[in-house]
C-alpha positions as CSV (number, residue, x, y, z in Angstrom):
1,X,58.2,104.1,126.2
2,X,57.3,103.7,122.6
3,X,56.9,106.9,120.7
4,X,53.5,107.7,119.2
5,X,53.4,108.5,115.5
6,X,52.6,112.2,114.8
7,X,49.3,112.7,113.0
8,X,49.7,113.6,109.4
9,X,46.5,115.7,109.2
10,X,44.7,113.2,107.0
11,X,41.2,112.0,108.0
12,X,40.5,108.3,108.1
13,X,38.0,107.5,105.3
14,X,34.5,107.1,106.6
15,X,33.0,103.7,106.0
16,X,29.7,105.0,104.8
17,X,31.3,107.2,102.2
18,X,32.6,104.2,100.4
19,X,29.1,102.6,100.4
20,X,27.6,105.8,98.9
21,X,29.9,105.3,95.8
22,X,28.7,101.8,95.0
23,X,26.4,101.7,91.9
24,X,22.7,101.0,92.7
25,X,21.7,97.3,92.6
26,X,19.6,96.5,89.6
27,X,17.6,93.3,89.1
28,X,18.3,91.6,85.8
29,X,15.8,92.2,83.1
30,X,13.5,89.3,82.3
31,X,14.8,88.0,78.9
32,X,12.4,87.3,76.0
33,X,13.3,85.3,72.9
34,X,11.3,86.2,69.8
35,X,11.8,84.2,66.5
36,X,10.2,85.7,63.5
37,X,9.1,83.5,60.5
38,X,9.9,86.3,58.1
39,X,13.1,88.2,57.4
40,X,12.0,91.8,56.9
41,X,8.8,93.3,58.1
42,X,8.2,91.5,61.4
43,X,11.6,91.9,63.0
44,X,11.8,95.5,61.7
45,X,8.5,96.3,63.2
46,X,9.4,94.8,66.6
47,X,12.7,96.7,66.7
48,X,11.0,99.9,65.8
49,X,8.4,99.4,68.5
50,X,11.0,98.6,71.2
51,X,13.1,101.7,70.2
52,X,9.9,103.8,70.2
53,X,8.8,103.0,73.7
54,X,12.4,102.9,75.1
55,X,11.6,99.8,77.0
56,X,14.1,99.1,79.8
57,X,11.9,96.7,81.7
58,X,12.4,93.7,79.4
59,X,15.4,92.3,77.5
60,X,14.1,91.3,74.0
61,X,16.2,89.2,71.7
62,X,14.9,89.0,68.1
63,X,15.9,86.1,65.9
64,X,14.9,85.3,62.3
65,X,13.9,81.9,60.8
66,X,12.6,82.5,57.3
67,X,11.0,79.1,56.9
68,X,7.7,77.2,57.4
69,X,6.0,77.3,60.9
70,X,7.2,74.0,62.1
71,X,10.8,75.0,61.3
72,X,10.3,78.3,63.1
73,X,9.1,76.6,66.3
74,X,11.9,74.1,66.2
75,X,14.4,76.9,65.7
76,X,12.9,78.8,68.7
77,X,13.2,75.6,70.8
78,X,16.8,75.0,69.8
79,X,17.7,78.7,70.6
80,X,16.0,78.6,73.9
81,X,17.6,75.2,74.9
82,X,21.1,76.3,73.9
83,X,20.6,79.3,76.2
84,X,20.1,76.9,79.1
85,X,17.3,78.6,81.0
86,X,18.4,82.1,80.1
87,X,15.0,83.1,78.6
88,X,12.0,83.6,80.7
89,X,9.6,83.5,77.7
90,X,9.9,82.3,74.2
91,X,7.7,83.5,71.3
92,X,7.2,82.7,67.6
93,X,5.8,85.3,65.2
94,X,3.9,83.4,62.5
95,X,1.3,83.9,59.8
96,X,-1.4,81.5,58.7
97,X,-1.1,82.3,55.0
98,X,-1.1,79.1,53.0
99,X,1.4,77.2,55.0
100,X,1.0,73.5,55.4
101,X,1.4,71.8,58.8
102,X,0.4,74.9,60.8
103,X,-1.6,72.8,63.3
104,X,1.6,70.6,63.8
105,X,3.6,73.8,64.5
106,X,1.0,75.0,67.1
107,X,0.9,71.6,68.8
108,X,4.7,71.5,69.0
109,X,4.7,75.1,70.4
110,X,2.2,74.1,73.1
111,X,4.1,71.0,74.1
112,X,7.3,73.0,74.4
113,X,5.6,75.9,76.2
114,X,6.4,78.4,73.4
115,X,4.0,81.2,72.9
116,X,2.8,82.0,69.3
117,X,1.7,85.4,68.0
118,X,-0.2,84.2,65.0
119,X,-1.8,86.5,62.5
120,X,-4.6,85.3,60.3
121,X,-4.2,85.4,57.3
122,X,-0.9,87.4,57.6
123,X,1.1,90.0,59.6
124,X,-0.3,92.8,57.3
125,X,-3.7,92.3,59.1
126,X,-1.9,93.4,62.3
127,X,-0.5,96.4,60.6
128,X,-3.9,97.3,59.2
129,X,-5.4,97.3,62.7
130,X,-3.1,100.3,63.5
131,X,-5.3,102.4,61.2
132,X,-8.8,100.9,61.3
133,X,-11.0,98.5,63.1
134,X,-11.1,95.7,60.4
135,X,-13.4,92.7,61.1
136,X,-14.3,91.4,57.6
137,X,-12.5,88.2,56.4
138,X,-9.3,88.8,54.4
139,X,-8.6,86.2,51.7
140,X,-4.8,86.3,51.6
141,X,-1.7,88.5,51.7
142,X,-2.5,90.3,48.5
143,X,-5.9,91.4,49.8
144,X,-4.5,92.4,53.1
145,X,-1.8,94.5,51.3
146,X,-4.5,96.2,49.2
147,X,-6.3,97.2,52.4
148,X,-3.1,98.5,53.9
149,X,-1.8,100.5,50.9
150,X,-4.1,103.6,51.5
151,X,-2.4,103.9,54.9
152,X,1.1,102.9,53.9
153,X,1.7,103.7,50.2
154,X,4.2,101.5,48.5
155,X,4.2,98.9,51.2
156,X,6.2,95.8,50.3
157,X,6.8,92.8,52.5
158,X,10.3,92.3,51.0
159,X,11.5,95.9,51.5
160,X,14.6,96.1,53.5
161,X,13.6,99.4,55.2
162,X,10.4,99.5,57.4
163,X,9.0,102.9,58.3
164,X,7.8,102.3,61.9
165,X,7.0,106.0,62.2
166,X,3.8,105.3,60.4
167,X,2.7,103.0,63.1
168,X,4.1,104.8,66.1
169,X,0.8,106.4,67.2
170,X,-1.5,103.5,66.3
171,X,0.0,100.4,68.0
172,X,-1.9,100.8,71.4
173,X,-5.2,101.0,69.4
174,X,-4.1,98.0,67.3
175,X,-3.7,96.0,70.6
176,X,-7.2,96.9,71.7
177,X,-8.7,96.0,68.3
178,X,-6.8,92.7,68.0
179,X,-7.9,91.6,71.5
180,X,-11.5,91.7,70.4
181,X,-11.1,89.6,67.3
182,X,-10.3,86.2,68.8
183,X,-9.6,84.4,72.0
184,X,-6.0,83.9,72.9
185,X,-4.6,80.8,71.0
186,X,-7.7,80.7,68.7
187,X,-6.3,82.9,66.0
188,X,-5.8,80.0,63.6
189,X,-9.6,79.6,63.6
190,X,-10.6,83.2,63.2
191,X,-10.1,85.3,60.1
192,X,-9.2,88.1,60.6
193,X,-7.3,88.0,63.8
194,X,-3.9,88.5,65.2
195,X,-2.1,87.4,68.4
196,X,0.5,90.1,68.1
197,X,-1.3,92.0,70.9
198,X,-0.3,89.4,73.4
199,X,3.4,89.7,72.5
200,X,3.2,93.4,72.6
201,X,1.6,93.4,76.0
202,X,4.4,91.2,77.3
203,X,7.4,93.2,75.9
204,X,5.9,96.7,76.5
205,X,5.3,97.4,80.2
206,X,1.8,98.5,81.0
207,X,2.7,102.0,82.0
208,X,4.1,102.5,78.4
209,X,1.0,101.2,76.7
210,X,-0.7,104.6,76.1
């Protein structure tokens, strides 16, 4: 008769205990590509916003193309296409300013299914809406900056540092104010207006928009 091995006193591992140690399954975050048509203020603002709300619901990749609107849209298309379907949404952040061929850029964006957060006349109008409900037409960047300076002394579009803390409390109100200025996609026809509110709504989950 074969001899039975003596028990060594160790307990066999329970199957369910190994299952408990598995890390929880997490769905991948919806990736968003944002291409900014300026080098300093716009990308710094977006990074500050995302850091402030601690958004873990969307994966946002911010790129810079400091050129004319058509080039920005083409750059966004190329970045998206190289990613081979990785990005769920693609955005361009643009100003009206005095750029030529803006209409061409908007048509290209529409044909390529790229969303545009367009500020009219410039991004500084969006910043101003953090502090006041401004509805009078703004001639250009210089006039927008003059309106903004009382709220952000020393503001400069080319400054390497951007103090988002000044805007931390006001961005939900800016969303509400901007939404009333123009219909989505009609910002190029309405001065003042900004489509930044649509981008913010997409990259900041609703429960954080307070």
